[in-house]
C-alpha positions in Angstrom: -15.1 -27.6 -10.3 -18.9 -28.1 -9.7 -20.8 -30.4 -12.3 -24.4 -31.2 -12.7 -25.8 -34.7 -13.3 -26.8 -35.2 -17.1 -30.6 -36.5 -17.8 -32.2 -34.3 -15.3 -35.6 -32.9 -16.3 -36.9 -29.8 -14.7 -39.9 -32.0 -13.8 -37.6 -34.0 -11.6 -36.0 -30.9 -9.5 -37.7 -30.5 -6.1 -37.9 -26.5 -5.0 -38.8 -25.6 -1.7 -40.3 -22.2 -1.9 -41.2 -21.5 1.8 -37.9 -22.4 3.0 -35.3 -20.4 1.2 -31.8 -19.8 2.6 -31.5 -16.0 3.8 -27.7 -16.0 1.9 -30.1 -16.8 -1.2 -33.1 -14.2 -2.5 -35.8 -15.8 -2.7 -37.2 -16.4 -6.1 -40.7 -14.7 -6.9 -43.1 -16.0 -9.6 -45.4 -13.6 -11.5 -49.3 -14.5 -10.5 -50.6 -15.4 -13.6 -48.0 -18.1 -13.8 -48.5 -21.2 -11.4 -45.8 -23.5 -10.5 -46.8 -26.3 -12.5 -45.8 -24.3 -15.5 -42.6 -23.6 -14.1 -42.3 -27.3 -13.9 -42.5 -28.0 -17.5 -40.2 -26.3 -19.2 -40.3 -22.8 -18.5 -37.1 -21.5 -16.9 -36.0 -17.7 -16.4 -32.4 -17.0 -16.8 -32.0 -15.6 -12.9 -33.3 -19.1 -12.4 -30.3 -20.6 -14.5 -27.7 -18.5 -12.6 -28.8 -20.1 -9.7 -28.7 -23.8 -10.8 -25.3 -22.4 -12.5 -23.6 -19.8 -10.5 -20.4 -18.0 -11.2 -17.1 -19.2 -9.7 -14.3 -16.9 -9.0 -11.4 -18.1 -11.0 -8.4 -19.7 -8.9 -5.6 -17.5 -8.3 -2.1 -19.3 -8.4 1.4 -17.6 -7.9 4.0 -18.9 -9.6 7.7 -17.5 -11.4 7.3 -15.5 -14.1 7.5 -17.5 -17.9 8.9 -15.9 -20.9 5.3 -16.0 -22.2 4.1 -14.0 -19.4 6.7 -11.0 -20.5 4.0 -8.9 -21.9 1.4 -8.9 -19.2 4.0 -8.4 -16.6 5.2 -5.6 -18.4 1.5 -4.2 -19.2 0.6 -4.6 -15.4 3.4 -3.1 -14.3 2.7 0.2 -16.4 -0.9 0.7 -15.6 -0.5 0.3 -11.9 2.7 2.9 -11.5 1.7 4.9 -14.6 -1.7 5.0 -14.9 -1.9 8.9 -16.1 0.4 7.7 -19.6 -2.2 7.6 -23.1 -0.9 6.1 -26.0 1.1 6.2 -27.7 3.6 6.8 -24.7 2.0 4.1 -22.5 3.0 1.8 -25.2 6.6 2.7 -25.8 6.8 2.4 -22.2 5.3 -0.9 -22.3 8.2 -2.1 -24.7 10.7 -0.3 -22.5 9.4 -2.5 -19.2 9.7 -5.5 -21.5 12.9 -5.2 -22.7 14.2 -4.2 -19.7 12.9 -7.5 -18.0 14.5 -9.9 -20.8 17.6 -8.1 -21.3 18.3 -6.0 -18.3 17.3 -9.0 -15.9 21.1 -10.1 -14.8 22.1 -10.4 -11.6 25.8 -10.3 -10.1 27.5 -13.6 -9.1 26.1 -15.4 -6.0 22.6 -13.4 -6.5 19.1 -14.2 -7.0 16.5 -12.2 -8.7 12.8 -13.3 -9.8 9.5 -12.2 -10.9 6.8 -13.9 -9.5 3.3 -13.4 -10.8 -0.4 -14.3 -9.7 -2.6 -15.6 -12.6 -5.6 -17.0 -12.9 -6.1 -20.8 -14.3 -4.9 -23.9 -12.9 -1.8 -24.8 -10.9 1.5 -25.7 -11.8 0.7 -29.0 -11.2 -2.2 -29.0 -13.7 -0.2 -27.3 -16.2 0.6 -28.7 -19.7 4.6 -27.0 -20.3 7.0 -27.5 -22.9 10.7 -26.4 -22.7 13.4 -27.2 -19.7 13.0 -26.1 -16.3 17.1 -25.3 -16.5 16.6 -22.7 -19.2 16.2 -19.0 -17.5 16.3 -15.8 -20.1 16.9 -12.9 -18.2 14.9 -13.4 -14.7 11.9 -15.4 -16.2 11.1 -19.0 -16.5 12.1 -20.5 -20.1 8.9 -23.0 -19.9 6.1 -22.6 -22.3 2.4 -23.5 -21.3 -0.3 -24.0 -23.4 -3.3 -23.7 -21.0 -1.5 -20.6 -19.3 -3.3 -18.0 -17.3 -4.3 -14.2 -16.7 -1.5 -12.0 -14.8 -3.5 -10.4 -12.1 -0.6 -9.4 -10.0 3.5 -9.6 -10.1 5.9 -8.7 -7.7 9.9 -8.9 -7.8 12.3 -10.4 -5.3 16.2 -10.4 -5.6 19.1 -10.6 -3.1 20.9 -7.8 -5.3 20.8 -5.4 -2.5 20.7 -2.5 -4.8 17.9 -0.5 -2.2 19.6 -1.8 1.3 22.3 -0.1 2.8 26.1 -1.2 2.3 28.1 -2.5 5.2 31.0 -1.3 6.5 33.9 1.3 5.5 34.1 -0.3 2.0 30.7 -0.4 1.5 30.2 -4.0 0.5 26.7 -5.5 -0.2 24.7 -6.9 2.0 23.9 -10.5 2.0 21.0 -12.8 3.8 18.8 -10.2 3.3 15.9 -10.7 0.2 14.3 -7.6 -1.4 10.7 -6.9 -2.5 9.6 -4.4 -5.0 7.5 -4.0 -7.7 4.5 -5.3 -6.3 1.3 -4.5 -8.1 -2.2 -5.8 -8.7 -4.7 -5.4 -11.9 -7.7 -2.9 -10.9 -10.4 -5.4 -11.2 -8.5 -8.0 -8.9 -7.7 -5.9 -6.3 -8.8 -6.6 -2.6 -8.9 -10.1 -3.0 -6.1 -11.1 -1.1 -3.6 -11.3 -4.3 -0.8 -9.3 -2.8 -0.8 -10.8 0.2 -0.4 -14.5 -1.9 2.4 -13.0 -4.0 4.2 -11.8 -0.5 3.8 -15.7 1.2 5.1 -17.0 -2.1 7.9 -14.4 -1.9 9.1 -15.3 1.7 9.0 -18.7 1.0 11.5 -18.2 -1.9 13.6 -16.1 0.0 13.7 -18.7 2.6 15.1 -21.5 0.1 17.7 -18.7 -1.1 19.0 -19.1 2.6 17.8 -15.6 3.5 17.0 -14.5 6.7 15.0 -11.3 6.2 13.1 -9.7 3.5 13.0 -5.7 3.2 11.2 -3.7 0.3 10.3 0.3 0.5 6.8 1.2 0.8 5.0 4.5 -0.6 3.9 6.6 2.6 1.0 8.1 0.3 -0.2 4.4 0.0 -1.9 3.6 3.6 -3.4 0.7 2.1 0.0 -0.8 1.1 1.6 0.3 4.4 -1.6 -1.7 6.0 -0.5 -4.8 4.0 3.1 -5.0 4.8 2.7 -4.1 8.9 -0.3 -6.9 8.3 2.4 -9.7 7.1 4.5 -8.8 10.2 6.8 -6.1 8.3 8.1 -3.5 10.7 9.0 0.3 9.6 13.1 1.0 10.0 13.9 4.4 10.9 16.6 5.7 9.2 19.7 7.2 11.1 19.6 11.1 10.4 21.7 12.1 7.9 22.2 8.6 7.0 22.1 8.3 2.9 20.1 4.9 2.4 19.3 4.2 -1.4 15.6 3.8 -2.3 13.9 3.4 -5.8 14.1 6.2 -8.3 10.5 7.8 -8.8 8.9 10.9 -8.5 11.3 13.2 -6.0 8.5 14.2 -4.1 7.6 10.4 -3.3 8.2 9.7 0.6 9.3 6.0 1.3 8.8 4.0 4.2 11.8 1.4 4.7 10.3 -1.9 6.1 12.0 -5.2 7.0 10.4 -8.5 8.3 13.0 -11.4 10.3 12.1 -14.8 8.6 11.1 -17.7 10.5 13.3 -20.4 10.1 
């Protein structure tokens, strides 16, 4: 946080009118006002803005808590179903909310976590109540008294529902984390938030003992494809005739299966 020392008057501020840095637009004053008048208390709004610049809020990635549920559902629905309007969009949000809280169960030995990118203070600065051991669905049971605003979401798991099965018995694959539901709110896109979510998911996968991370990416979303390639993901060609599982969405959506080997 930037602070300005108290007790300063405008008279004591020195301003260089001739050598303004190129990154800052020069101040222009009306010809009928002298500089001496400006120093005795007349200060325009644009000059105040220069003294107190607007800072972009810090983005912190952490595990989602119960208090984030509605914003997580809202981010998911507004990103993946932007064409829906009231009341259908509201019903969809309720459905997503119930699915997250009640249907976030996982098989024994598997992990599933929802990550959120929020504005505001870090986990170290947050004042929380509740137990770290309390889990409801895939959400942390703690509540924060100074929670931030959810700007992006991501789900990472080891359930392997969308990974090809192994062997003739079609056993569930292990050691590979799967990333899904990556979404960032419109106004916060192109700020590196999705990248931060991916990095956090990879770190979480490592802590689970995974050797790789996999995901499905919509081929009609070149921005997302570029993002994952930039993070080291490689496209995996599906064998001819193979029926690998993939997310259940619109029938015309084509997916690119991608994977990244984690450095140990």
